[in-house]
C-alpha positions as CSV (number, residue, x, y, z in Angstrom):
1,Q,-41.1,130.8,-68.2
2,T,-38.5,132.1,-69.8
3,S,-40.0,136.2,-69.4
4,F,-40.4,138.0,-66.3
5,Y,-44.4,138.0,-67.5
6,G,-44.4,134.8,-68.0
7,R,-43.1,133.7,-64.7
8,F,-45.6,136.2,-62.9
9,R,-48.4,135.0,-64.3
10,H,-47.5,131.1,-63.4
11,F,-46.9,132.5,-59.9
12,L,-50.0,134.6,-59.8
13,D,-51.6,131.0,-60.5
14,I,-49.7,129.8,-57.4
15,I,-50.4,132.7,-54.7
16,D,-54.2,132.2,-55.6
17,P,-56.1,132.2,-52.1
18,R,-58.8,129.8,-53.5
19,T,-56.4,126.8,-53.9
20,L,-56.8,126.7,-50.2
21,F,-60.4,125.7,-50.3
22,V,-59.4,122.7,-52.6
23,T,-60.9,119.1,-50.7
24,E,-59.1,115.8,-50.5
25,N,-60.8,114.3,-53.3
26,R,-60.4,117.3,-55.6
27,L,-56.7,117.1,-55.1
28,K,-56.7,113.3,-55.9
29,E,-58.9,114.0,-59.5
30,A,-56.2,117.0,-60.7
31,V,-53.1,114.5,-59.7
32,Q,-54.5,111.8,-61.7
33,L,-55.9,113.8,-64.0
34,L,-52.2,114.4,-65.0
35,E,-51.4,110.9,-64.7
36,D,-53.3,110.1,-67.1
37,Y,-52.5,112.8,-69.2
38,K,-48.5,111.8,-69.0
39,H,-49.3,108.3,-70.1
40,G,-52.0,109.0,-72.7
41,T,-54.8,107.6,-71.2
42,L,-57.1,110.6,-70.7
43,P,-61.0,110.1,-71.0
44,P,-62.7,111.5,-74.0
45,G,-63.5,115.2,-73.4
46,V,-61.1,116.2,-71.3
47,T,-60.2,120.2,-72.4
48,N,-57.2,122.3,-71.9
49,K,-58.9,124.1,-69.5
50,E,-59.1,121.6,-67.3
51,L,-55.8,120.1,-67.4
52,W,-54.2,123.6,-66.6
53,G,-56.7,124.0,-63.7
54,A,-55.2,120.5,-62.5
55,Q,-52.2,121.7,-62.8
56,K,-52.8,124.8,-61.3
57,I,-54.0,122.9,-57.8
58,K,-51.2,120.5,-57.5
59,Q,-48.3,123.4,-58.2
60,A,-50.1,125.1,-55.0
61,I,-50.5,122.4,-52.8
62,I,-48.0,119.3,-53.3
63,H,-44.4,120.0,-53.0
64,P,-42.2,118.9,-56.4
65,D,-39.6,117.0,-54.4
66,T,-41.3,115.5,-52.3
67,N,-44.6,114.9,-53.4
68,E,-46.5,115.4,-50.4
69,T,-49.2,118.0,-49.1
70,I,-47.5,121.0,-47.6
71,F,-49.1,122.3,-44.8
72,M,-51.9,124.7,-45.7
73,P,-51.0,128.2,-43.9
74,F,-47.4,127.3,-45.5
75,R,-48.1,127.3,-49.1
76,M,-47.2,130.2,-51.2
77,S,-51.0,130.2,-51.4
78,G,-51.6,130.3,-47.8
79,A,-47.8,132.8,-47.0
80,V,-50.2,136.4,-48.3
81,C,-53.2,135.3,-45.9
82,S,-51.1,134.3,-42.7
83,N,-48.6,136.6,-42.6
84,R,-50.5,139.9,-42.7
85,A,-51.2,140.0,-39.4
86,V,-47.3,139.4,-38.4
87,V,-46.8,142.4,-41.2
88,V,-49.4,144.7,-39.4
89,G,-47.7,143.9,-36.3
90,L,-44.4,145.2,-37.3
91,L,-45.6,148.3,-38.8
92,L,-47.6,149.2,-35.8
93,P,-46.6,152.8,-34.2
94,N,-44.8,153.4,-31.2
95,Q,-43.5,150.3,-30.8
96,T,-41.4,149.3,-27.5
97,I,-38.9,147.3,-27.3
98,A,-40.4,144.2,-26.3
99,S,-42.9,144.2,-29.0
100,T,-40.4,145.1,-31.6
101,V,-38.5,141.8,-30.2
102,F,-41.9,140.1,-30.7
103,W,-43.0,140.7,-33.8
104,Q,-39.4,140.5,-35.2
105,W,-39.4,137.0,-33.9
106,L,-42.8,136.3,-34.9
107,N,-42.2,137.0,-38.3
108,Q,-38.5,135.3,-38.4
109,S,-40.4,132.0,-37.2
110,H,-43.2,132.5,-39.9
111,N,-40.8,132.8,-42.6
112,A,-38.6,130.1,-41.5
113,C,-41.8,127.8,-41.5
114,V,-42.4,128.3,-45.1
115,N,-39.0,128.5,-46.3
116,Y,-38.4,124.7,-44.5
117,A,-41.9,124.0,-46.0
118,N,-41.0,125.5,-48.9
119,R,-37.3,124.3,-49.4
120,N,-35.8,122.6,-52.7
121,A,-35.3,118.9,-51.2
122,T,-33.8,117.4,-54.6
123,K,-30.6,116.8,-51.7
124,P,-30.9,115.5,-48.2
125,S,-30.3,119.0,-45.8
126,P,-29.4,119.0,-41.5
127,T,-31.9,120.2,-39.0
128,S,-28.9,121.4,-37.8
129,K,-28.5,123.8,-40.9
130,F,-32.2,124.6,-41.1
131,I,-31.9,125.7,-37.1
132,Q,-28.7,127.7,-37.8
133,G,-30.0,129.9,-40.4
134,Y,-33.1,130.6,-38.5
135,L,-31.1,131.2,-35.2
136,G,-29.2,134.0,-37.1
137,A,-32.5,135.4,-38.9
138,V,-34.2,136.1,-35.7
139,I,-31.0,137.3,-33.9
140,S,-29.8,139.8,-36.8
141,A,-33.6,141.1,-37.1
142,V,-33.8,141.7,-33.6
143,S,-30.5,143.2,-33.1
144,I,-30.8,145.9,-36.3
145,A,-34.6,146.5,-35.5
146,V,-33.9,147.3,-31.7
147,G,-30.7,149.5,-32.3
148,L,-33.1,151.3,-35.1
149,N,-35.8,151.8,-32.8
150,V,-33.6,153.0,-29.8
151,L,-31.3,155.5,-32.1
152,V,-34.8,157.1,-33.6
153,Q,-36.3,157.2,-30.0
154,R,-32.8,159.3,-29.3
155,A,-32.3,161.3,-32.2
156,N,-34.0,164.7,-30.2
157,K,-33.5,166.8,-33.5
158,F,-36.6,165.5,-34.9
159,P,-40.0,166.4,-34.7
160,P,-42.8,163.7,-32.9
161,A,-44.0,163.2,-36.4
162,T,-41.4,162.7,-38.5
163,R,-39.7,160.2,-36.0
164,L,-43.0,158.6,-35.9
165,L,-42.5,158.2,-40.0
166,I,-39.1,157.1,-39.6
167,Q,-40.3,153.9,-36.6
168,R,-42.5,153.1,-39.0
169,F,-39.5,151.9,-42.1
170,V,-37.2,150.2,-39.2
171,P,-38.4,146.5,-40.2
172,F,-37.3,146.7,-43.6
173,P,-34.0,147.3,-42.9
174,A,-34.1,144.7,-40.3
175,V,-36.1,142.1,-42.2
176,A,-34.1,142.4,-45.4
177,S,-30.5,142.0,-43.8
178,A,-32.8,138.9,-42.1
179,N,-33.7,137.4,-44.7
180,I,-30.0,137.9,-46.3
181,C,-28.5,136.1,-43.8
182,N,-31.3,133.1,-43.7
183,V,-29.7,132.5,-47.0
184,V,-26.4,132.8,-46.4
185,L,-26.3,130.6,-43.5
186,M,-28.4,127.8,-44.5
187,R,-27.2,127.7,-48.2
188,H,-23.2,128.1,-47.7
189,T,-22.6,124.8,-47.9
190,E,-23.4,125.1,-51.5
191,L,-20.3,128.0,-52.0
192,E,-17.9,125.1,-50.7
193,E,-19.0,122.3,-53.0
194,G,-21.2,123.9,-55.5
195,I,-24.4,122.7,-56.9
196,D,-25.4,120.3,-59.9
197,V,-25.1,121.7,-63.6
198,L,-27.1,120.4,-66.1
199,D,-26.5,120.4,-70.1
200,N,-29.3,121.6,-73.0
201,N,-31.2,117.9,-72.3
202,G,-31.6,117.7,-68.4
203,N,-28.1,115.3,-67.9
204,I,-26.3,116.4,-64.8
205,V,-22.7,117.2,-66.4
206,G,-20.9,118.2,-63.0
207,S,-21.2,120.4,-60.0
208,S,-20.1,124.3,-59.9
209,R,-19.4,127.2,-57.1
210,I,-19.9,129.5,-59.7
211,A,-23.2,128.3,-60.7
212,A,-23.8,128.3,-56.9
213,K,-22.6,132.0,-56.3
214,H,-25.1,133.1,-58.8
215,A,-28.5,131.3,-57.3
216,L,-27.2,132.4,-54.0
217,L,-26.6,136.1,-55.2
218,E,-29.8,136.0,-57.4
219,T,-32.0,134.4,-54.0
220,A,-30.7,137.0,-51.9
221,L,-31.8,139.5,-54.5
222,T,-34.9,138.0,-54.5
223,R,-35.5,138.1,-50.4
224,V,-34.4,142.0,-50.4
225,V,-36.7,142.9,-53.1
226,L,-39.9,141.0,-51.2
227,P,-39.7,142.9,-48.3
228,M,-39.7,146.1,-49.9
229,P,-43.4,146.9,-51.1
230,I,-44.6,144.9,-48.0
231,L,-42.6,147.1,-45.8
232,V,-42.3,150.3,-47.6
233,L,-45.7,151.5,-49.1
234,P,-47.7,150.2,-46.1
235,P,-46.2,153.4,-44.2
236,I,-46.2,155.8,-47.4
237,I,-49.8,155.3,-48.2
238,M,-50.9,155.0,-44.4
239,S,-49.4,158.3,-43.4
240,I,-51.5,160.0,-46.4
241,L,-54.8,158.4,-45.8
242,E,-54.4,159.0,-41.5
243,K,-54.3,162.6,-42.6
244,T,-57.8,162.2,-44.6
245,S,-61.0,163.2,-42.6
246,L,-62.3,159.7,-42.6
247,L,-59.8,158.2,-40.3
248,R,-59.6,161.1,-38.0
249,S,-63.0,161.0,-37.0
250,R,-62.7,157.7,-36.9
251,P,-59.3,156.5,-35.8
252,R,-60.8,152.5,-35.1
253,M,-60.9,152.2,-38.6
254,V,-56.4,153.2,-39.0
255,L,-55.8,149.4,-38.4
256,P,-58.0,147.5,-40.5
257,V,-57.7,149.8,-43.3
258,Q,-54.0,149.1,-42.7
259,S,-54.5,145.6,-42.7
260,L,-55.9,146.0,-46.2
261,V,-53.2,147.8,-47.6
262,C,-50.4,145.4,-45.7
263,L,-52.7,142.5,-47.7
264,A,-52.7,144.4,-50.9
265,A,-48.9,144.7,-51.0
266,F,-48.0,141.7,-49.7
267,G,-50.4,140.0,-52.5
268,L,-48.5,142.7,-55.1
269,A,-44.6,141.5,-54.1
270,L,-44.6,137.7,-53.5
271,P,-45.5,136.8,-57.8
272,L,-42.8,140.1,-58.7
273,A,-39.9,139.2,-56.2
274,I,-40.2,135.4,-56.7
275,S,-40.7,136.1,-60.6
276,L,-37.7,138.2,-61.1
277,F,-34.7,135.6,-61.6
278,P,-35.8,131.8,-63.8
279,Q,-35.7,129.0,-61.8
280,M,-33.4,127.3,-64.0
281,S,-30.4,129.9,-65.3
282,E,-27.9,129.7,-67.5
283,V,-23.9,130.2,-66.9
């Protein structure tokens, strides 16, 4: 986990959609196998591959702090599939103000649920902080997206094709700024109170506001990088594909193709973004 490549491989395991089909019995077997390993009571014949498989299942399904099962659509492995339709909706051309508001609201609602389901639960956080972050993210995303769309529509200097292309890039600044707003609102108390700092042996030695600033900055950068490939690459790719004879002669294929492009971009962006920084940092 000290290298980017190591973290990237780790998160590829975490977002593997095959873990969504793991049964309750298989999950219990995986957890029990890891407990047996921990206490040195492994049955004979258990291989390293089986242990790593059990570890993958547990990390993808069980919350590390609460030890509770994460609701399927809000797991990291489910986020790519469940959010694909929202990403396609965000990138639809010729959107009205009503459709822009709807898709931005739906996207931030989904993000809020994923963030809450995978939150750091080592310290209790009041529900009011979650609601505050959610409302801040929705308001900022909708305001920026609607404002930019109105500006683009009024920009008569641009030809219609250029205006359409610019409109497709509007979701990125709206989502990125909303993500930063969400992080700051939900975790600003950490800046005031600080976060726990540990020594080399994992013992808590105090609380640090400087460490909190580092943590929030890294989290905010991750939230800006995450939507970048998802909301920037598909418009570029689709603007090229839509000029091909295949999609020109079959306009009904545009939406399914865009859906696949968004799914591929999301599948690449998620592990890349959350692998940027280690979970435990040094200051």
